[in-house]
C-alpha positions in Angstrom: -9.9 -5.0 13.1 -8.1 -8.2 12.7 -10.3 -8.8 15.8 -8.8 -11.2 18.1 -10.1 -9.9 21.2 -10.1 -11.1 24.8 -11.6 -12.2 28.2 -11.0 -11.1 31.5 -12.5 -12.0 34.9 -12.5 -12.4 38.5 -13.3 -13.5 41.5 -14.2 -10.2 44.1 -15.4 -8.5 41.8 -17.5 -5.9 43.5 -21.1 -5.8 43.5 -20.9 -2.5 42.4 -18.4 -3.2 39.3 -20.7 -6.1 38.0 -23.7 -3.9 38.4 -22.3 -1.8 36.1 -21.1 -3.8 33.6 -24.1 -6.3 33.4 -26.7 -3.6 33.4 -28.1 -4.8 36.4 -27.5 -8.3 38.9 -29.4 -10.7 37.9 -28.8 -14.6 39.0 -27.3 -16.7 37.3 -29.6 -18.3 34.5 -29.6 -21.9 33.4 -27.3 -22.5 30.7 -30.3 -23.4 28.3 -32.8 -20.5 29.3 -32.5 -18.5 26.3 -33.2 -21.4 23.9 -36.0 -22.5 26.3 -37.6 -18.8 26.2 -40.0 -17.8 23.7 -38.5 -17.7 20.5 -40.0 -14.3 19.0 -38.5 -10.9 18.6 -41.6 -9.6 20.1 -42.2 -11.2 23.4 -44.7 -13.4 22.3 -44.1 -17.5 21.6 -43.7 -18.5 18.4 -44.5 -22.1 16.4 -41.0 -23.7 16.6 -39.7 -24.9 13.8 -39.6 -28.9 12.5 -37.6 -28.7 9.3 -35.8 -26.5 7.1 -32.0 -25.7 6.3 -29.6 -22.5 7.2 -26.3 -21.8 5.8 -23.9 -20.7 8.7 -20.6 -19.0 7.4 -18.5 -17.8 10.2 -14.9 -16.5 10.6 -11.8 -19.0 11.6 -10.6 -17.8 15.0 -8.3 -20.9 15.5 -5.6 -19.9 12.7 -6.4 -23.0 10.6 -5.9 -25.3 13.4 -9.8 -26.9 13.5 -10.8 -25.8 16.5 -13.5 -23.1 15.2 -15.0 -25.9 12.6 -15.0 -28.0 16.5 -16.5 -25.1 18.3 -19.8 -24.3 15.8 -20.1 -28.4 15.0 -20.9 -28.8 18.8 -22.9 -26.0 18.7 -24.9 -27.8 16.0 -25.1 -31.0 17.5 -26.3 -29.1 20.7 -28.5 -27.3 18.1 -29.9 -30.4 16.5 -30.8 -32.4 19.7 -33.4 -29.7 19.8 -34.3 -29.1 16.6 -33.3 -32.7 15.0 -35.4 -31.7 11.0 -33.3 -28.5 10.7 -29.7 -29.2 8.9 -27.2 -26.3 9.2 -24.7 -26.1 6.4 -21.5 -24.8 8.1 -18.8 -22.8 6.0 -15.4 -21.6 8.3 -13.5 -19.2 6.4 -9.9 -17.5 7.6 -9.8 -14.5 8.5 -7.6 -13.0 5.7 -10.4 -14.3 3.2 -13.7 -13.8 4.7 -14.3 -10.3 3.9 -13.4 -10.5 0.2 -15.8 -14.1 0.2 -18.9 -12.7 1.7 -18.3 -9.6 -0.8 -18.5 -12.3 -3.4 -21.8 -14.0 -1.7 -23.5 -10.7 -1.8 -22.3 -9.6 -5.3 -23.9 -13.1 -6.8 -27.2 -12.9 -4.5 -26.0 -15.9 -2.9 -26.2 -15.0 1.0 -25.9 -17.0 3.8 -29.0 -17.0 6.8 -26.2 -16.4 9.0 -22.6 -14.7 8.8 -20.1 -14.2 11.8 -17.8 -11.3 11.1 -16.0 -8.1 11.7 -18.9 -5.9 10.6 -22.3 -5.6 9.5 -23.1 -1.8 9.1 -22.8 -2.2 5.3 -25.2 -5.1 5.3 -27.9 -2.8 6.6 -27.0 -0.1 4.0 -28.1 -2.4 1.5 -31.1 -3.7 3.4 -29.9 -7.0 3.8 -30.5 -8.1 7.5 -33.4 -8.9 9.6 -33.6 -6.8 12.6 -32.3 -8.7 16.0 -35.6 -8.7 17.4 -37.3 -11.1 14.6 -34.3 -13.4 14.7 -33.8 -13.6 18.8 -36.0 -14.1 21.5 -36.2 -11.5 24.5 -34.4 -13.3 26.7 -32.0 -13.8 24.9 -31.2 -10.2 23.6 -31.8 -9.3 27.3 -28.8 -11.0 27.9 -26.3 -8.8 26.1 -24.1 -6.4 28.0 -25.4 -3.0 27.4 -22.0 -1.5 26.6 -22.2 -3.1 23.3 -25.9 -2.2 22.3 -25.0 1.3 20.8 -22.3 0.0 18.8 -25.1 -2.9 17.2 -27.4 -0.1 16.7 -28.3 1.6 12.9 -30.9 4.3 13.1 -32.4 2.9 16.5 -32.7 -0.7 15.1 -30.6 -3.2 16.1 -28.8 -5.4 13.8 -25.5 -6.5 15.0 -25.5 -9.0 17.4 -22.0 -9.3 19.4 -19.9 -12.2 19.5 -16.7 -11.4 20.6 -15.0 -8.1 22.7 -12.1 -7.4 23.9 -10.4 -4.1 25.7 -6.7 -3.2 25.8 -3.6 -2.9 28.4 -0.6 -2.5 28.7 1.6 -5.1 28.9 5.8 -5.3 29.8 8.7 -7.4 30.6 8.8 -7.0 34.2 12.9 -9.3 33.7 13.5 -6.3 30.8 12.0 -3.8 33.6 14.0 -4.9 36.2 17.1 -5.0 34.5 16.3 -1.0 33.9 15.8 -0.4 37.4 11.9 0.3 36.8 9.7 -1.1 39.8 6.6 0.4 38.7 4.7 0.6 35.3 4.0 4.1 33.5 0.9 5.8 34.3 2.1 9.2 31.8 2.9 9.8 28.3 6.1 11.4 30.4 6.7 8.2 32.3 6.6 6.2 29.6 9.0 8.3 27.6 11.0 8.0 31.1 10.7 4.0 31.5 11.6 3.5 27.3 14.9 5.6 27.7 15.9 3.6 30.8 15.0 0.2 28.9 17.1 1.9 25.9 19.9 2.6 28.6 19.5 -1.0 29.5 20.5 -2.4 26.4 16.6 -3.4 25.3 16.2 -3.8 21.6 12.7 -2.1 21.3 12.0 0.1 24.3 8.4 0.4 23.0 6.5 -1.4 20.5 4.5 0.7 18.4 2.5 -1.0 15.8 1.1 1.7 12.9 1.6 -0.9 10.0 -1.6 -1.9 8.0 -2.8 -4.7 10.6 -4.5 -2.6 13.3 -3.1 0.9 13.0 -6.8 2.5 13.8 -6.4 0.2 16.7 -3.1 0.9 18.2 -4.0 5.2 17.4 -7.2 5.2 19.1 -5.4 4.5 22.4 -3.3 7.0 21.7 -6.0 9.0 20.9 -8.4 8.4 24.1 -5.1 9.2 26.0 -5.8 12.9 24.9 -9.1 13.1 25.1 -9.4 12.8 21.5 -10.9 10.1 19.1 -12.1 9.1 15.5 -15.3 11.1 15.9 -17.1 13.5 18.2 -20.9 13.5 18.4 -22.4 12.6 14.4 -19.0 14.0 12.6 -15.6 12.6 12.4 -13.0 15.0 13.9 -9.9 12.7 12.9 -7.7 15.6 12.5 -8.7 17.2 15.7 -6.2 19.1 17.5 -6.4 16.6 19.9 -5.6 14.1 17.7 -3.0 16.2 16.3 -1.4 17.0 19.6 -1.3 13.6 19.8 0.3 11.8 17.2 3.2 14.9 17.6 4.0 13.5 20.8 4.0 10.4 19.8 6.6 10.9 16.8 8.9 13.3 18.2 8.9 11.9 22.1 9.2 8.0 20.7 10.1 7.2 17.1 12.2 10.2 16.3 14.6 9.3 19.7 14.5 5.9 18.4 12.6 4.1 21.5 10.6 2.0 18.9 11.3 -0.4 16.6 13.3 1.6 13.6 10.0 1.4 11.3 7.0 1.7 13.3 4.9 2.8 10.4 4.9 -0.1 8.4 5.3 -3.0 11.7 2.3 -5.1 12.2 1.2 -5.8 15.4 1.5 -9.9 15.1 4.8 -9.1 14.5 5.6 -6.8 17.7 3.6 -9.5 19.8 6.1 -12.0 18.8 9.1 -9.9 19.6 7.5 -9.2 22.6 7.2 -13.4 23.5 11.2 -13.2 22.5 12.0 -10.6 24.9 13.3 -8.3 23.1 10.4 -5.5 23.9 10.1 -3.5 27.0 6.6 -2.7 26.6 3.4 -2.5 24.0 -0.4 -2.4 24.1 -2.2 -5.3 24.3 -4.8 -7.6 23.0 -5.7 -10.2 25.9 -5.7 -13.1 23.7 -1.6 -12.4 24.2 -1.9 -14.2 27.6 -3.2 -17.6 26.0 0.0 -17.2 23.8 2.5 -16.6 26.4 0.6 -19.5 28.7 0.7 -22.0 25.3 3.6 -21.1 24.2 5.9 -19.1 26.1 5.2 -19.9 30.3 8.7 -18.7 31.6 7.8 -15.3 30.2 7.8 -12.8 33.5 5.1 -10.1 32.1 2.9 -7.9 34.0 -0.3 -5.9 32.6 -1.2 -2.4 33.4 -3.7 0.4 32.7 -2.3 2.4 29.5 -0.9 5.4 30.0 -2.2 8.5 29.1 -1.2 11.7 28.7 -2.1 12.8 32.2 -2.8 9.5 33.8 -3.8 5.9 32.9 -6.6 5.4 31.1 -9.8 4.3 32.2 -11.4 3.8 28.9 -9.8 2.3 26.2 -10.4 0.6 22.7 -13.2 -2.0 22.5 -13.4 -4.3 19.9 -16.2 -6.6 18.9 -17.1 -8.6 16.1 -20.6 -9.8 14.8 -23.4 -12.0 14.1 -26.2 -10.9 11.6 -29.3 -12.8 10.4 -29.9 -12.0 6.4 -33.1 -12.0 5.0 -33.3 -13.5 1.6 -34.0 -16.7 1.8 -36.6 -15.8 4.3 -35.4 -18.5 7.0 -36.5 -16.3 9.9 -38.0 -19.0 12.1 -34.8 -21.3 11.5 -32.7 -18.5 12.6 -34.3 -17.3 15.5 -34.6 -21.1 16.7 -30.2 -21.6 16.1 -29.5 -18.3 17.8 -31.2 -19.0 20.7 -29.5 -22.2 21.3 -25.8 -20.9 20.1 -25.9 -17.7 22.4 -27.4 -20.0 25.1 -24.7 -19.5 28.2 -23.2 -22.6 28.1 -22.0 -22.8 24.6 -20.9 -18.9 25.0 -18.9 -19.6 27.9 -17.4 -22.1 26.0 -16.1 -20.0 23.0 -14.9 -17.4 25.1 -13.4 -19.5 27.3 -11.2 -21.5 24.7 -10.2 -18.7 23.1 -9.3 -16.4 25.6 -12.0 -13.6 24.6 -14.1 -11.4 26.6 -17.4 -12.0 27.5 -20.3 -10.4 25.3 -23.3 -11.4 27.9 -24.2 -10.9 31.9 -24.5 -14.9 31.8 -21.1 -15.8 31.1 -19.7 -12.3 32.3 -21.1 -13.9 35.9 -19.4 -17.3 35.4 -16.2 -16.0 33.9 -15.9 -13.4 37.2 -16.4 -16.6 39.6 -13.7 -18.9 38.2 -10.4 -18.1 39.2 -9.2 -19.6 36.1 -9.8 -16.0 34.6 -8.3 -14.3 37.5 -5.2 -12.9 35.0 -7.9 -11.2 32.7 -9.7 -9.2 34.7 -8.2 -6.0 34.1 -9.4 -6.6 30.3 -13.1 -7.7 31.6 -12.9 -4.6 34.0 -12.5 -2.1 31.5 -15.4 -3.4 29.2 -18.3 -1.2 31.0 -16.5 1.8 29.7 -14.9 0.5 26.1 -15.0 3.1 23.6 -15.7 1.3 20.1 -15.1 2.4 16.3 -18.1 3.8 15.1 -18.9 0.2 14.3 -22.7 1.3 12.9 -21.6 4.0 10.3 -21.0 2.8 6.4 -18.4 5.4 6.4 -16.3 3.9 8.8 -15.8 0.8 6.2 -14.4 2.8 3.9 -12.2 5.3 6.2 -10.9 2.4 8.2 -8.7 0.9 5.8 -7.4 4.7 4.4 -6.3 4.6 8.0 -4.5 1.5 7.7 -2.6 2.2 4.6 -2.0 5.8 5.5 -1.4 6.5 9.4 2.2 4.9 9.0 3.1 8.0 7.3 2.9 10.3 9.7 5.6 8.3 11.7 8.1 7.5 8.7 8.8 11.3 7.7 5.8 12.8 6.3 3.8 15.9 8.7 1.8 14.1 10.9 -0.7 17.0 10.6 -0.7 16.3 7.2 -1.6 12.6 7.2 -4.3 13.3 9.3 -5.9 16.0 7.1 -5.7 13.6 4.5 -7.7 11.0 6.4 -10.4 13.7 7.4 -11.2 14.8 3.8 -10.8 10.7 3.6 -14.0 10.7 6.1 -15.6 13.5 4.8 -15.8 11.9 1.6 -16.8 8.7 2.6 -20.5 10.2 4.6 -21.1 12.3 1.5 -20.8 8.6 -0.5 -23.2 7.1 2.1 -25.8 9.5 1.0 
């Protein structure tokens, strides 16, 4: 994914919700408690490293504005206050380039010690990574929200460290809805179609934004699949062309695309472009990433909008796409102790909270969730965080997904561009099966 994620929080989140989302009801930890806990995956104390160096490579979440560099510079400063003898060499790489540059690093055997990016499973397949238990204290590991752990685990061992996350909501333009005489957001597909027709009749340029272009077609389609009980996998097997998925794409194509209720070219339309058009007031509604709220607050404060659960075939979704970016630790340079010391500081509550707040991302740890839900400033993000415990993730722990995901981005748009949806999904199913065979 170009994985721009989101945060959510609210005052008054019920105790039941907190228990479900956080996996427990423990009190807030001190901000630096993970870094003061005994490092060492087995729970025993390990000697703290006094010197050395580590290479840290991270993705740029600030689109080149320097905010990512500044954030990690602050983390490094807090780390060096505790470990002054360990030098951290930081490299920040643009999202569009990081996967290619990391691939080159791997090919040249010039690996960093810590990497933050979008996927980790291929590194596990190549036996490049430390298990998380070897490079993070028990206290820090226990702080992660439980719903992320299956996606972080390969064959019973955790290798991925959740860094940022998001869920999805429908976002709609209240002024355009009022112009079309719509009082409430749609809850079902049929209601969505009916509202889109009203928006079109009221002169709205794009009643429903449907970005099925190469940027994130796999994400947009997943929310539609979930609305009809489908998904990319059933158990351990890929079922891209299941009847539920075919029916879903047929409905979208027949009821929204062919009827002119979306942009003219949804199969080639990228998410960022649809979002920009929503900000400009020409799109009635679109499935949103919560970073949109930050953009609206910063650049479009007069935009009158609302959010709601994404409509499903028979009712609103209570489980939407969840997206997660990862941190991972490489074995090659043998810097286990230095890595462990750094990660325990990087993931303490203070540092993690600062990153999520600055970037409007969803929490990945229980301690940060507790602080975010207690802050009134986060109330507008509540719908996104409420969905975290039931979020459905891509099969990120499967290396076949790394092969399949680009194929979906390239080919899925054909299903709304004149080609039979079934034929497109049948071809993607073959791509999935071939990818699985290649990994064996």
